[in-house]
py3Dmol code that shows the C-alpha trace and the ligand (Angstrom):
import py3Dmol

protein = """\
ATOM      1  CA  MET A   1     -46.431   8.230  25.090  1.00  0.00           C
ATOM      2  CA  GLU A   2     -47.669   4.744  24.272  1.00  0.00           C
ATOM      3  CA  LEU A   3     -48.859   3.434  27.641  1.00  0.00           C
ATOM      4  CA  ARG A   4     -49.444  -0.155  26.526  1.00  0.00           C
ATOM      5  CA  GLY A   5     -46.448  -2.283  27.507  1.00  0.00           C
ATOM      6  CA  SER A   6     -44.525   0.636  28.998  1.00  0.00           C
ATOM      7  CA  ASP A   7     -42.934   1.097  32.424  1.00  0.00           C
ATOM      8  CA  ILE A   8     -43.859   3.729  35.003  1.00  0.00           C
ATOM      9  CA  LEU A   9     -40.588   4.858  36.550  1.00  0.00           C
ATOM     10  CA  THR A  10     -40.776   8.624  37.082  1.00  0.00           C
ATOM     11  CA  MET A  11     -43.251  11.497  36.846  1.00  0.00           C
ATOM     12  CA  ASP A  12     -40.863  13.026  34.307  1.00  0.00           C
ATOM     13  CA  GLN A  13     -42.010  10.610  31.639  1.00  0.00           C
ATOM     14  CA  PHE A  14     -45.550  12.030  31.372  1.00  0.00           C
ATOM     15  CA  ASP A  15     -47.022  14.947  29.497  1.00  0.00           C
ATOM     16  CA  ARG A  16     -50.412  16.587  29.945  1.00  0.00           C
ATOM     17  CA  GLU A  17     -52.132  14.277  27.468  1.00  0.00           C
ATOM     18  CA  ASP A  18     -50.833  11.167  29.243  1.00  0.00           C
ATOM     19  CA  LEU A  19     -52.280  12.448  32.498  1.00  0.00           C
ATOM     20  CA  ARG A  20     -55.564  13.212  30.777  1.00  0.00           C
ATOM     21  CA  ARG A  21     -55.852   9.600  29.573  1.00  0.00           C
ATOM     22  CA  ILE A  22     -54.849   8.121  32.925  1.00  0.00           C
ATOM     23  CA  PHE A  23     -57.281  10.316  34.876  1.00  0.00           C
ATOM     24  CA  ASP A  24     -60.189   9.883  32.437  1.00  0.00           C
ATOM     25  CA  THR A  25     -59.836   6.130  32.878  1.00  0.00           C
ATOM     26  CA  ALA A  26     -59.395   6.513  36.661  1.00  0.00           C
ATOM     27  CA  ALA A  27     -62.729   8.345  36.781  1.00  0.00           C
ATOM     28  CA  GLU A  28     -64.309   5.399  34.927  1.00  0.00           C
ATOM     29  CA  MET A  29     -62.739   3.014  37.458  1.00  0.00           C
ATOM     30  CA  GLU A  30     -64.425   4.665  40.447  1.00  0.00           C
ATOM     31  CA  VAL A  31     -67.531   2.545  40.091  1.00  0.00           C
ATOM     32  CA  TYR A  32     -65.387  -0.609  40.418  1.00  0.00           C
ATOM     33  CA  ALA A  33     -63.050   0.822  43.059  1.00  0.00           C
ATOM     34  CA  SER A  34     -66.068   1.669  45.214  1.00  0.00           C
ATOM     35  CA  ARG A  35     -67.471  -1.852  44.647  1.00  0.00           C
ATOM     36  CA  GLN A  36     -70.731  -0.733  43.091  1.00  0.00           C
ATOM     37  CA  LYS A  37     -69.910  -2.912  40.076  1.00  0.00           C
ATOM     38  CA  MET A  38     -67.248  -5.465  39.292  1.00  0.00           C
ATOM     39  CA  THR A  39     -65.152  -6.204  36.225  1.00  0.00           C
ATOM     40  CA  ARG A  40     -63.020  -9.264  35.435  1.00  0.00           C
ATOM     41  CA  VAL A  41     -61.012  -7.725  32.604  1.00  0.00           C
ATOM     42  CA  LEU A  42     -57.693  -8.989  34.019  1.00  0.00           C
ATOM     43  CA  GLU A  43     -58.952 -12.477  34.864  1.00  0.00           C
ATOM     44  CA  GLY A  44     -56.017 -14.868  34.399  1.00  0.00           C
ATOM     45  CA  ALA A  45     -53.361 -12.154  34.714  1.00  0.00           C
ATOM     46  CA  VAL A  46     -50.827 -12.234  37.558  1.00  0.00           C
ATOM     47  CA  LEU A  47     -49.144  -9.270  39.238  1.00  0.00           C
ATOM     48  CA  ALA A  48     -45.782  -9.688  40.958  1.00  0.00           C
ATOM     49  CA  ASN A  49     -46.082  -7.172  43.790  1.00  0.00           C
ATOM     50  CA  LEU A  50     -42.451  -7.064  44.883  1.00  0.00           C
ATOM     51  CA  PHE A  51     -42.059  -5.058  48.064  1.00  0.00           C
ATOM     52  CA  PHE A  52     -38.527  -5.154  49.446  1.00  0.00           C
ATOM     53  CA  SER A  53     -38.976  -2.321  51.922  1.00  0.00           C
ATOM     54  CA  SER A  54     -41.665  -1.350  54.388  1.00  0.00           C
ATOM     55  CA  SER A  55     -45.162  -0.530  53.265  1.00  0.00           C
ATOM     56  CA  THR A  56     -48.761  -1.035  54.240  1.00  0.00           C
ATOM     57  CA  ARG A  57     -50.929   1.097  52.006  1.00  0.00           C
ATOM     58  CA  SER A  58     -48.945   1.033  48.801  1.00  0.00           C
ATOM     59  CA  ARG A  59     -48.569  -2.750  48.790  1.00  0.00           C
ATOM     60  CA  ILE A  60     -52.230  -3.357  49.590  1.00  0.00           C
ATOM     61  CA  SER A  61     -53.383  -0.639  47.218  1.00  0.00           C
ATOM     62  CA  PHE A  62     -51.324  -1.965  44.272  1.00  0.00           C
ATOM     63  CA  GLY A  63     -52.493  -5.498  45.023  1.00  0.00           C
ATOM     64  CA  SER A  64     -56.165  -4.721  45.613  1.00  0.00           C
ATOM     65  CA  ALA A  65     -56.357  -2.597  42.463  1.00  0.00           C
ATOM     66  CA  PHE A  66     -55.159  -5.591  40.432  1.00  0.00           C
ATOM     67  CA  ASN A  67     -57.565  -7.904  42.274  1.00  0.00           C
ATOM     68  CA  ARG A  68     -60.489  -5.547  41.622  1.00  0.00           C
ATOM     69  CA  LEU A  69     -59.820  -5.994  37.914  1.00  0.00           C
ATOM     70  CA  GLY A  70     -60.051  -9.765  38.286  1.00  0.00           C
ATOM     71  CA  GLY A  71     -56.296 -10.426  38.349  1.00  0.00           C
ATOM     72  CA  ALA A  72     -54.303 -12.431  40.875  1.00  0.00           C
ATOM     73  CA  VAL A  73     -51.468 -11.032  42.997  1.00  0.00           C
ATOM     74  CA  ARG A  74     -48.276 -12.561  44.376  1.00  0.00           C
ATOM     75  CA  ASP A  75     -46.502 -10.498  47.037  1.00  0.00           C
ATOM     76  CA  THR A  76     -43.108 -10.284  48.647  1.00  0.00           C
ATOM     77  CA  THR A  77     -42.806  -8.211  51.797  1.00  0.00           C
ATOM     78  CA  SER A  78     -39.139  -8.009  52.692  1.00  0.00           C
ATOM     79  CA  ILE A  79     -35.619  -8.588  51.447  1.00  0.00           C
ATOM     80  CA  ASP A  80     -34.936 -10.978  54.338  1.00  0.00           C
ATOM     81  CA  GLU A  81     -37.464 -13.480  53.058  1.00  0.00           C
ATOM     82  CA  SER A  82     -36.405 -13.260  49.412  1.00  0.00           C
ATOM     83  CA  SER A  83     -33.619 -14.772  47.320  1.00  0.00           C
ATOM     84  CA  ILE A  84     -31.834 -11.411  47.356  1.00  0.00           C
ATOM     85  CA  ALA A  85     -30.902 -12.356  50.943  1.00  0.00           C
ATOM     86  CA  LYS A  86     -29.220 -15.434  49.412  1.00  0.00           C
ATOM     87  CA  GLY A  87     -27.137 -13.203  47.169  1.00  0.00           C
ATOM     88  CA  GLU A  88     -29.281 -13.162  44.024  1.00  0.00           C
ATOM     89  CA  SER A  89     -29.083 -10.014  41.911  1.00  0.00           C
ATOM     90  CA  LEU A  90     -32.125  -7.837  41.385  1.00  0.00           C
ATOM     91  CA  GLU A  91     -31.802  -8.399  37.632  1.00  0.00           C
ATOM     92  CA  ALA A  92     -31.923 -12.180  38.083  1.00  0.00           C
ATOM     93  CA  THR A  93     -34.969 -11.860  40.346  1.00  0.00           C
ATOM     94  CA  ALA A  94     -36.608  -9.685  37.681  1.00  0.00           C
ATOM     95  CA  ARG A  95     -35.897 -12.244  34.983  1.00  0.00           C
ATOM     96  CA  VAL A  96     -37.278 -15.114  37.058  1.00  0.00           C
ATOM     97  CA  VAL A  97     -40.444 -13.305  38.102  1.00  0.00           C
ATOM     98  CA  SER A  98     -41.074 -12.252  34.499  1.00  0.00           C
ATOM     99  CA  GLY A  99     -41.657 -15.912  33.658  1.00  0.00           C
ATOM    100  CA  TYR A 100     -44.480 -16.124  36.190  1.00  0.00           C
ATOM    101  CA  SER A 101     -46.325 -12.831  35.866  1.00  0.00           C
ATOM    102  CA  ASP A 102     -47.766 -10.149  33.579  1.00  0.00           C
ATOM    103  CA  ALA A 103     -46.673  -6.996  35.394  1.00  0.00           C
ATOM    104  CA  ILE A 104     -44.256  -6.084  38.169  1.00  0.00           C
ATOM    105  CA  VAL A 105     -44.554  -3.510  40.937  1.00  0.00           C
ATOM    106  CA  LEU A 106     -41.292  -2.900  42.751  1.00  0.00           C
ATOM    107  CA  ARG A 107     -40.492  -1.120  45.995  1.00  0.00           C
ATOM    108  CA  TYR A 108     -36.821  -1.197  46.819  1.00  0.00           C
ATOM    109  CA  PRO A 109     -34.556   0.718  49.216  1.00  0.00           C
ATOM    110  CA  GLU A 110     -32.100   1.826  46.528  1.00  0.00           C
ATOM    111  CA  GLU A 111     -32.508   4.615  43.980  1.00  0.00           C
ATOM    112  CA  ASP A 112     -32.954   3.552  40.360  1.00  0.00           C
ATOM    113  CA  ALA A 113     -33.774  -0.057  41.361  1.00  0.00           C
ATOM    114  CA  ALA A 114     -36.990   0.165  39.336  1.00  0.00           C
ATOM    115  CA  LYS A 115     -35.026   1.222  36.266  1.00  0.00           C
ATOM    116  CA  MET A 116     -32.722  -1.751  36.753  1.00  0.00           C
ATOM    117  CA  VAL A 117     -35.671  -4.164  36.931  1.00  0.00           C
ATOM    118  CA  ALA A 118     -37.357  -2.497  33.956  1.00  0.00           C
ATOM    119  CA  ASP A 119     -34.185  -3.023  31.919  1.00  0.00           C
ATOM    120  CA  ALA A 120     -34.036  -6.684  32.957  1.00  0.00           C
ATOM    121  CA  SER A 121     -37.708  -7.515  32.389  1.00  0.00           C
ATOM    122  CA  PRO A 122     -39.881  -7.461  29.265  1.00  0.00           C
ATOM    123  CA  LEU A 123     -42.978  -6.854  31.439  1.00  0.00           C
ATOM    124  CA  PRO A 124     -44.449  -3.473  32.366  1.00  0.00           C
ATOM    125  CA  VAL A 125     -42.641  -2.421  35.560  1.00  0.00           C
ATOM    126  CA  ILE A 126     -44.114   0.107  37.975  1.00  0.00           C
ATOM    127  CA  ASN A 127     -41.872   1.923  40.411  1.00  0.00           C
ATOM    128  CA  GLY A 128     -43.585   1.644  43.797  1.00  0.00           C
ATOM    129  CA  GLY A 129     -40.845   3.708  45.469  1.00  0.00           C
ATOM    130  CA  ASP A 130     -37.083   3.468  44.896  1.00  0.00           C
ATOM    131  CA  GLY A 131     -35.218   4.778  47.918  1.00  0.00           C
ATOM    132  CA  SER A 132     -35.408   8.559  48.135  1.00  0.00           C
ATOM    133  CA  ASN A 133     -35.869   8.948  44.429  1.00  0.00           C
ATOM    134  CA  GLU A 134     -39.495   8.752  43.311  1.00  0.00           C
ATOM    135  CA  HIS A 135     -42.932   7.256  43.822  1.00  0.00           C
ATOM    136  CA  PRO A 136     -44.657   8.134  40.553  1.00  0.00           C
ATOM    137  CA  THR A 137     -48.047   6.491  41.133  1.00  0.00           C
ATOM    138  CA  GLN A 138     -48.257   8.482  44.373  1.00  0.00           C
ATOM    139  CA  GLY A 139     -47.643  11.619  42.300  1.00  0.00           C
ATOM    140  CA  LEU A 140     -50.413  10.574  39.915  1.00  0.00           C
ATOM    141  CA  LEU A 141     -52.946   9.890  42.637  1.00  0.00           C
ATOM    142  CA  ASP A 142     -51.988  13.171  44.310  1.00  0.00           C
ATOM    143  CA  ILE A 143     -52.722  15.163  41.163  1.00  0.00           C
ATOM    144  CA  PHE A 144     -55.966  13.212  40.669  1.00  0.00           C
ATOM    145  CA  THR A 145     -56.858  14.152  44.269  1.00  0.00           C
ATOM    146  CA  ILE A 146     -56.172  17.837  43.636  1.00  0.00           C
ATOM    147  CA  LEU A 147     -58.524  17.760  40.627  1.00  0.00           C
ATOM    148  CA  LYS A 148     -61.282  16.099  42.635  1.00  0.00           C
ATOM    149  CA  GLU A 149     -60.918  18.120  45.819  1.00  0.00           C
ATOM    150  CA  ARG A 150     -60.821  21.429  43.989  1.00  0.00           C
ATOM    151  CA  LYS A 151     -63.320  20.414  41.296  1.00  0.00           C
ATOM    152  CA  MET A 152     -60.828  21.327  38.609  1.00  0.00           C
ATOM    153  CA  SER A 153     -60.159  20.070  35.133  1.00  0.00           C
ATOM    154  CA  LEU A 154     -56.581  19.299  34.149  1.00  0.00           C
ATOM    155  CA  ASP A 155     -56.065  22.635  32.410  1.00  0.00           C
ATOM    156  CA  ASP A 156     -57.107  24.498  35.576  1.00  0.00           C
ATOM    157  CA  LEU A 157     -53.870  23.280  37.180  1.00  0.00           C
ATOM    158  CA  ASP A 158     -51.956  25.997  35.328  1.00  0.00           C
ATOM    159  CA  GLY A 159     -51.220  28.687  37.927  1.00  0.00           C
ATOM    160  CA  LEU A 160     -51.675  26.390  40.965  1.00  0.00           C
ATOM    161  CA  VAL A 161     -50.046  27.559  44.197  1.00  0.00           C
ATOM    162  CA  VAL A 162     -48.812  24.642  46.258  1.00  0.00           C
ATOM    163  CA  ALA A 163     -46.913  24.409  49.545  1.00  0.00           C
ATOM    164  CA  VAL A 164     -44.924  21.221  50.058  1.00  0.00           C
ATOM    165  CA  GLY A 165     -43.590  20.810  53.580  1.00  0.00           C
ATOM    166  CA  GLY A 166     -41.556  18.422  55.718  1.00  0.00           C
ATOM    167  CA  ASP A 167     -38.791  16.195  54.406  1.00  0.00           C
ATOM    168  CA  LEU A 168     -38.184  17.356  50.857  1.00  0.00           C
ATOM    169  CA  LYS A 169     -34.717  15.864  50.681  1.00  0.00           C
ATOM    170  CA  TYR A 170     -35.365  12.183  51.343  1.00  0.00           C
ATOM    171  CA  GLY A 171     -39.123  12.122  50.630  1.00  0.00           C
ATOM    172  CA  ARG A 172     -39.808  10.451  47.289  1.00  0.00           C
ATOM    173  CA  ALA A 173     -43.507  11.382  47.387  1.00  0.00           C
ATOM    174  CA  ALA A 174     -42.481  15.054  47.622  1.00  0.00           C
ATOM    175  CA  HIS A 175     -40.182  14.615  44.615  1.00  0.00           C
ATOM    176  CA  SER A 176     -42.897  12.995  42.525  1.00  0.00           C
ATOM    177  CA  ILE A 177     -45.627  15.547  43.278  1.00  0.00           C
ATOM    178  CA  VAL A 178     -43.438  18.555  42.481  1.00  0.00           C
ATOM    179  CA  LYS A 179     -42.140  16.975  39.263  1.00  0.00           C
ATOM    180  CA  GLY A 180     -45.662  15.946  38.291  1.00  0.00           C
ATOM    181  CA  LEU A 181     -47.066  19.434  38.692  1.00  0.00           C
ATOM    182  CA  SER A 182     -44.188  20.865  36.671  1.00  0.00           C
ATOM    183  CA  ILE A 183     -45.885  19.448  33.558  1.00  0.00           C
ATOM    184  CA  PHE A 184     -48.323  22.351  33.918  1.00  0.00           C
ATOM    185  CA  ARG A 185     -47.673  26.056  33.463  1.00  0.00           C
ATOM    186  CA  ASN A 186     -46.824  28.775  35.899  1.00  0.00           C
ATOM    187  CA  ILE A 187     -46.916  26.765  39.129  1.00  0.00           C
ATOM    188  CA  CYS A 188     -45.896  28.559  42.322  1.00  0.00           C
ATOM    189  CA  TYR A 189     -44.114  26.167  44.698  1.00  0.00           C
ATOM    190  CA  LYS A 190     -43.534  27.063  48.324  1.00  0.00           C
ATOM    191  CA  LEU A 191     -41.045  24.544  49.652  1.00  0.00           C
ATOM    192  CA  ILE A 192     -41.136  24.465  53.450  1.00  0.00           C
ATOM    193  CA  ALA A 193     -38.321  22.592  55.168  1.00  0.00           C
ATOM    194  CA  THR A 194     -35.389  23.010  57.509  1.00  0.00           C
ATOM    195  CA  ASP A 195     -32.118  23.698  55.688  1.00  0.00           C
ATOM    196  CA  GLU A 196     -31.099  20.077  56.225  1.00  0.00           C
ATOM    197  CA  LEU A 197     -34.200  18.696  54.524  1.00  0.00           C
ATOM    198  CA  GLN A 198     -34.739  21.151  51.665  1.00  0.00           C
ATOM    199  CA  MET A 199     -35.520  19.975  48.143  1.00  0.00           C
ATOM    200  CA  PRO A 200     -32.407  18.799  46.231  1.00  0.00           C
ATOM    201  CA  ASP A 201     -30.966  21.611  44.072  1.00  0.00           C
ATOM    202  CA  LYS A 202     -31.290  19.449  40.984  1.00  0.00           C
ATOM    203  CA  ILE A 203     -35.078  19.294  41.354  1.00  0.00           C
ATOM    204  CA  VAL A 204     -35.406  23.013  42.200  1.00  0.00           C
ATOM    205  CA  GLU A 205     -33.379  23.788  39.088  1.00  0.00           C
ATOM    206  CA  LEU A 206     -35.634  21.569  36.980  1.00  0.00           C
ATOM    207  CA  LEU A 207     -38.734  23.400  38.277  1.00  0.00           C
ATOM    208  CA  ARG A 208     -37.195  26.817  37.593  1.00  0.00           C
ATOM    209  CA  ASN A 209     -35.999  25.760  34.133  1.00  0.00           C
ATOM    210  CA  ARG A 210     -39.573  24.859  33.312  1.00  0.00           C
ATOM    211  CA  GLY A 211     -40.584  28.419  34.143  1.00  0.00           C
ATOM    212  CA  HIS A 212     -42.121  27.918  37.577  1.00  0.00           C
ATOM    213  CA  GLN A 213     -41.725  30.073  40.654  1.00  0.00           C
ATOM    214  CA  VAL A 214     -39.978  28.384  43.581  1.00  0.00           C
ATOM    215  CA  LEU A 215     -39.832  29.917  47.062  1.00  0.00           C
ATOM    216  CA  GLN A 216     -37.944  28.122  49.818  1.00  0.00           C
ATOM    217  CA  THR A 217     -38.531  28.779  53.507  1.00  0.00           C
ATOM    218  CA  SER A 218     -38.311  27.074  56.872  1.00  0.00           C
ATOM    219  CA  ASP A 219     -41.233  29.136  58.203  1.00  0.00           C
ATOM    220  CA  LEU A 220     -44.458  27.168  57.810  1.00  0.00           C
ATOM    221  CA  SER A 221     -46.787  30.051  58.662  1.00  0.00           C
ATOM    222  CA  GLU A 222     -45.150  32.075  55.878  1.00  0.00           C
ATOM    223  CA  GLY A 223     -45.171  29.135  53.460  1.00  0.00           C
ATOM    224  CA  ILE A 224     -48.871  28.283  53.757  1.00  0.00           C
ATOM    225  CA  LYS A 225     -50.132  31.811  53.086  1.00  0.00           C
ATOM    226  CA  ASP A 226     -52.349  32.037  50.042  1.00  0.00           C
ATOM    227  CA  VAL A 227     -51.838  28.498  48.753  1.00  0.00           C
ATOM    228  CA  ASP A 228     -54.383  26.175  47.109  1.00  0.00           C
ATOM    229  CA  ILE A 229     -52.764  23.047  48.544  1.00  0.00           C
ATOM    230  CA  VAL A 230     -50.606  22.308  51.542  1.00  0.00           C
ATOM    231  CA  TYR A 231     -48.907  18.925  51.088  1.00  0.00           C
ATOM    232  CA  MET A 232     -47.128  17.761  54.243  1.00  0.00           C
ATOM    233  CA  THR A 233     -44.709  14.848  54.499  1.00  0.00           C
ATOM    234  CA  ARG A 234     -43.077  13.001  57.382  1.00  0.00           C
ATOM    235  CA  ASN A 235     -39.365  13.098  58.099  1.00  0.00           C
ATOM    236  CA  GLN A 236     -37.867   9.960  56.524  1.00  0.00           C
ATOM    237  CA  GLU A 237     -35.993   9.149  59.719  1.00  0.00           C
ATOM    238  CA  ASP A 238     -35.107   5.708  58.434  1.00  0.00           C
ATOM    239  CA  ARG A 239     -32.974   7.350  55.715  1.00  0.00           C
ATOM    240  CA  MET A 240     -30.979   9.770  57.906  1.00  0.00           C
ATOM    241  CA  PRO A 241     -28.404   9.477  60.665  1.00  0.00           C
ATOM    242  CA  ARG A 242     -30.072   8.933  64.046  1.00  0.00           C
ATOM    243  CA  GLU A 243     -28.752  12.146  65.611  1.00  0.00           C
ATOM    244  CA  LEU A 244     -30.047  14.238  62.754  1.00  0.00           C
ATOM    245  CA  ALA A 245     -33.409  12.470  62.940  1.00  0.00           C
ATOM    246  CA  THR A 246     -33.763  13.313  66.625  1.00  0.00           C
ATOM    247  CA  HIS A 247     -32.597  16.881  66.077  1.00  0.00           C
ATOM    248  CA  LEU A 248     -35.087  17.509  63.259  1.00  0.00           C
ATOM    249  CA  ARG A 249     -38.096  15.667  64.705  1.00  0.00           C
ATOM    250  CA  GLY A 250     -41.108  17.925  65.112  1.00  0.00           C
ATOM    251  CA  LYS A 251     -39.385  21.034  63.710  1.00  0.00           C
ATOM    252  CA  ILE A 252     -42.045  21.653  61.063  1.00  0.00           C
ATOM    253  CA  PHE A 253     -45.687  20.855  61.688  1.00  0.00           C
ATOM    254  CA  LEU A 254     -49.157  22.007  60.738  1.00  0.00           C
ATOM    255  CA  ASP A 255     -51.752  22.397  63.461  1.00  0.00           C
ATOM    256  CA  ARG A 256     -55.245  23.810  63.463  1.00  0.00           C
ATOM    257  CA  ARG A 257     -54.316  27.148  64.982  1.00  0.00           C
ATOM    258  CA  THR A 258     -51.596  27.839  62.393  1.00  0.00           C
ATOM    259  CA  TYR A 259     -53.768  26.589  59.548  1.00  0.00           C
ATOM    260  CA  GLU A 260     -56.739  28.748  60.530  1.00  0.00           C
ATOM    261  CA  ARG A 261     -54.592  31.775  61.148  1.00  0.00           C
ATOM    262  CA  TYR A 262     -52.344  31.728  58.073  1.00  0.00           C
ATOM    263  CA  ALA A 263     -53.861  29.565  55.320  1.00  0.00           C
ATOM    264  CA  ARG A 264     -56.859  30.529  53.194  1.00  0.00           C
ATOM    265  CA  PRO A 265     -60.047  28.844  54.462  1.00  0.00           C
ATOM    266  CA  ASP A 266     -60.286  26.753  51.275  1.00  0.00           C
ATOM    267  CA  THR A 267     -56.698  25.403  51.337  1.00  0.00           C
ATOM    268  CA  THR A 268     -56.702  21.628  50.815  1.00  0.00           C
ATOM    269  CA  ILE A 269     -54.585  19.608  53.267  1.00  0.00           C
ATOM    270  CA  MET A 270     -52.790  16.585  51.792  1.00  0.00           C
ATOM    271  CA  HIS A 271     -50.216  14.017  52.957  1.00  0.00           C
ATOM    272  CA  PRO A 272     -49.056  10.781  51.261  1.00  0.00           C
ATOM    273  CA  LEU A 273     -49.248   8.939  54.630  1.00  0.00           C
ATOM    274  CA  PRO A 274     -48.109   7.513  56.963  1.00  0.00           C
ATOM    275  CA  ILE A 275     -48.305  10.460  59.376  1.00  0.00           C
ATOM    276  CA  ASP A 276     -45.736   9.999  62.127  1.00  0.00           C
ATOM    277  CA  ILE A 277     -47.962  10.184  65.212  1.00  0.00           C
ATOM    278  CA  ARG A 278     -45.181   9.631  67.752  1.00  0.00           C
ATOM    279  CA  PRO A 279     -45.138  12.398  70.353  1.00  0.00           C
ATOM    280  CA  GLY A 280     -42.618  14.984  69.224  1.00  0.00           C
ATOM    281  CA  ALA A 281     -43.129  14.208  65.531  1.00  0.00           C
ATOM    282  CA  GLN A 282     -46.702  14.785  64.237  1.00  0.00           C
ATOM    283  CA  GLU A 283     -46.139  16.814  61.060  1.00  0.00           C
ATOM    284  CA  ILE A 284     -49.929  17.240  60.972  1.00  0.00           C
ATOM    285  CA  LYS A 285     -51.406  17.553  64.462  1.00  0.00           C
ATOM    286  CA  PRO A 286     -54.453  15.417  65.329  1.00  0.00           C
ATOM    287  CA  ASP A 287     -56.584  18.547  65.834  1.00  0.00           C
ATOM    288  CA  LEU A 288     -56.777  18.866  62.040  1.00  0.00           C
ATOM    289  CA  TYR A 289     -57.874  15.286  61.286  1.00  0.00           C
ATOM    290  CA  ASP A 290     -61.584  16.140  61.366  1.00  0.00           C
ATOM    291  CA  HIS A 291     -61.242  19.375  59.402  1.00  0.00           C
ATOM    292  CA  PRO A 292     -63.341  19.229  56.193  1.00  0.00           C
ATOM    293  CA  ASN A 293     -60.281  20.263  54.143  1.00  0.00           C
ATOM    294  CA  PHE A 294     -58.203  17.373  55.538  1.00  0.00           C
ATOM    295  CA  ALA A 295     -58.293  15.336  52.315  1.00  0.00           C
ATOM    296  CA  VAL A 296     -55.737  12.725  53.341  1.00  0.00           C
ATOM    297  CA  TYR A 297     -58.004   9.666  53.525  1.00  0.00           C
ATOM    298  CA  ARG A 298     -59.818  10.619  50.352  1.00  0.00           C
ATOM    299  CA  GLN A 299     -56.353  10.956  48.807  1.00  0.00           C
ATOM    300  CA  THR A 300     -55.356   7.443  49.851  1.00  0.00           C
ATOM    301  CA  ASP A 301     -58.696   6.079  48.556  1.00  0.00           C
ATOM    302  CA  ASN A 302     -57.882   7.629  45.183  1.00  0.00           C
ATOM    303  CA  GLY A 303     -54.916   5.258  44.921  1.00  0.00           C
ATOM    304  CA  MET A 304     -57.343   2.530  43.923  1.00  0.00           C
ATOM    305  CA  PRO A 305     -58.944   3.983  40.747  1.00  0.00           C
ATOM    306  CA  VAL A 306     -55.645   5.546  39.660  1.00  0.00           C
ATOM    307  CA  ARG A 307     -53.712   2.275  39.970  1.00  0.00           C
ATOM    308  CA  MET A 308     -56.539   0.387  38.253  1.00  0.00           C
ATOM    309  CA  SER A 309     -56.316   2.882  35.415  1.00  0.00           C
ATOM    310  CA  ILE A 310     -52.556   2.362  35.142  1.00  0.00           C
ATOM    311  CA  TYR A 311     -52.934  -1.425  34.950  1.00  0.00           C
ATOM    312  CA  VAL A 312     -55.551  -1.373  32.205  1.00  0.00           C
ATOM    313  CA  HIS A 313     -53.469   1.073  30.176  1.00  0.00           C
ATOM    314  CA  LEU A 314     -50.191  -0.820  30.623  1.00  0.00           C
ATOM    315  CA  LEU A 315     -51.803  -4.165  29.845  1.00  0.00           C
ATOM    316  CA  GLY A 316     -53.695  -2.797  26.848  1.00  0.00           C
ATOM    317  CA  VAL A 317     -57.257  -3.563  27.977  1.00  0.00           C
ATOM    318  CA  VAL A 318     -58.519  -0.044  28.466  1.00  0.00           C
ATOM    319  CA  ASP A 319     -61.275  -0.515  25.881  1.00  0.00           C
ATOM    320  CA  ARG A 320     -62.427  -3.825  27.320  1.00  0.00           C
ATOM    321  CA  VAL A 321     -62.942  -2.988  30.997  1.00  0.00           C
ATOM    322  CA  HIS A 322     -66.691  -2.647  30.748  1.00  0.00           C
ATOM    323  CA  ASP A 323     -67.167  -5.814  28.614  1.00  0.00           C
ATOM    324  CA  THR A 324     -67.162  -7.955  31.751  1.00  0.00           C
ATOM    325  CA  VAL A 325     -69.180  -5.674  34.022  1.00  0.00           C
ATOM    326  CA  ARG A 326     -71.285  -7.393  36.680  1.00  0.00           C
ATOM    327  CA  ASP A 327     -73.196  -6.329  39.767  1.00  0.00           C
ATOM    328  CA  ALA A 328     -71.431  -6.678  43.120  1.00  0.00           C
ATOM    329  CA  PHE A 329     -73.667  -8.276  45.745  1.00  0.00           C
ATOM    330  CA  TRP A 330     -71.624  -8.413  48.911  1.00  0.00           C
ATOM    331  CA  PHE A 331     -72.065  -6.162  51.943  1.00  0.00           C
ATOM    332  CA  ARG A 332     -70.496  -2.705  51.740  1.00  0.00           C
ATOM    333  CA  PRO A 333     -70.898  -0.149  54.522  1.00  0.00           C
ATOM    334  CA  ASP A 334     -72.438   3.181  53.537  1.00  0.00           C
ATOM    335  CA  ARG A 335     -69.842   5.880  53.453  1.00  0.00           C
ATOM    336  CA  THR A 336     -70.928   8.094  56.318  1.00  0.00           C
ATOM    337  CA  ASP A 337     -67.540   9.674  56.948  1.00  0.00           C
ATOM    338  CA  SER A 338     -67.906  12.311  54.280  1.00  0.00           C
ATOM    339  CA  HIS A 339     -65.129  14.487  55.743  1.00  0.00           C
ATOM    340  CA  ARG A 340     -62.506  11.803  55.970  1.00  0.00           C
TER     341      ARG A 340
END
"""
ligand_1 = """\
12
NCD
C -44.691 7.229 51.206
C -43.542 6.372 50.729
O -43.381 5.237 51.131
O -42.822 6.895 49.907
N -45.807 6.514 51.548
C -46.627 6.022 50.582
O -46.247 5.178 49.813
N -47.850 6.550 50.502
C -44.303 8.245 52.177
C -43.574 7.873 53.433
O -43.210 6.734 53.699
O -43.355 8.801 54.201
"""
view = py3Dmol.view(width=600, height=400)
view.addModel(protein, "pdb")
view.setStyle({"model": 0}, {"cartoon": {"style": "trace"}})
view.addModel(ligand_1, "xyz")
view.setStyle({"model": 1}, {"stick": {}})
view.zoomTo()
view.show()
């Protein structure tokens, strides 16, 4: 697809060659994301970073990635403090913001909100999470993480065996990673969830129609056997009735004993974050946080180069990034935490 000027709404829109371009550029962005060099290629550009539901990392990651390219960022953080609380439609907000900015990131509690804004705005619109539907840039940075952690090239993803566990019904990150991997061939998915939180049939059908193997289980020790990746997610308690949330809390979790007993010693542990650390929840137990295969903080760091790559593609400056390269002089701590 032509990336310049386009919207990023779902993982379904990409093919293998799109991912290759996005990840090749992301690899080139690492030097800027890690602050060894700086570029001002988006100097003068403004991002409308419209967050209408809760977020810490995604909002800061989308904003910082734009800033690291020299662009400026304007944020919203909640519906309550926006004109939507005064009764304005999302389309009208999109139209107004389009007059002030060069790109829009939208997080919104309702499904297909990003599509609605994309239809109402001439700017590139990036879906930063629309209800339970999708979170495509999370899917992209997750696949980028798999390549880095497992030292793979894109074509090595054919035949990947991946366990995805937790809340597969309401979790948009889970939807985006499984759809994203379905671009490749012969993926084996092990979907680990209670019956209440299993992957929607529509998505399972899509995976099977694309020729992949899908196994569904509620038994985590069974599901993590012989997998390359185990991708855990938290229960989206905010999206389910309170009684169900309490009933399902802590039902499926990965701890060190189970991991060491049932998973292969090289299985990569991933999670889109946040991990729910409340007692009784903890879908990944703290005893795994210092395991060398716990890739979760490296995964979240990868959000920076991947989002930078997306911006330069969407705004058509991919060939100009290095024109403005400069040294960065400010203090940066050495990265001593090589595991995390
Ligand atoms: C996820 C989200 O908001 O969809 N977090 C994220 O953006 N990395 C997952 C979650 O909230 O559980």
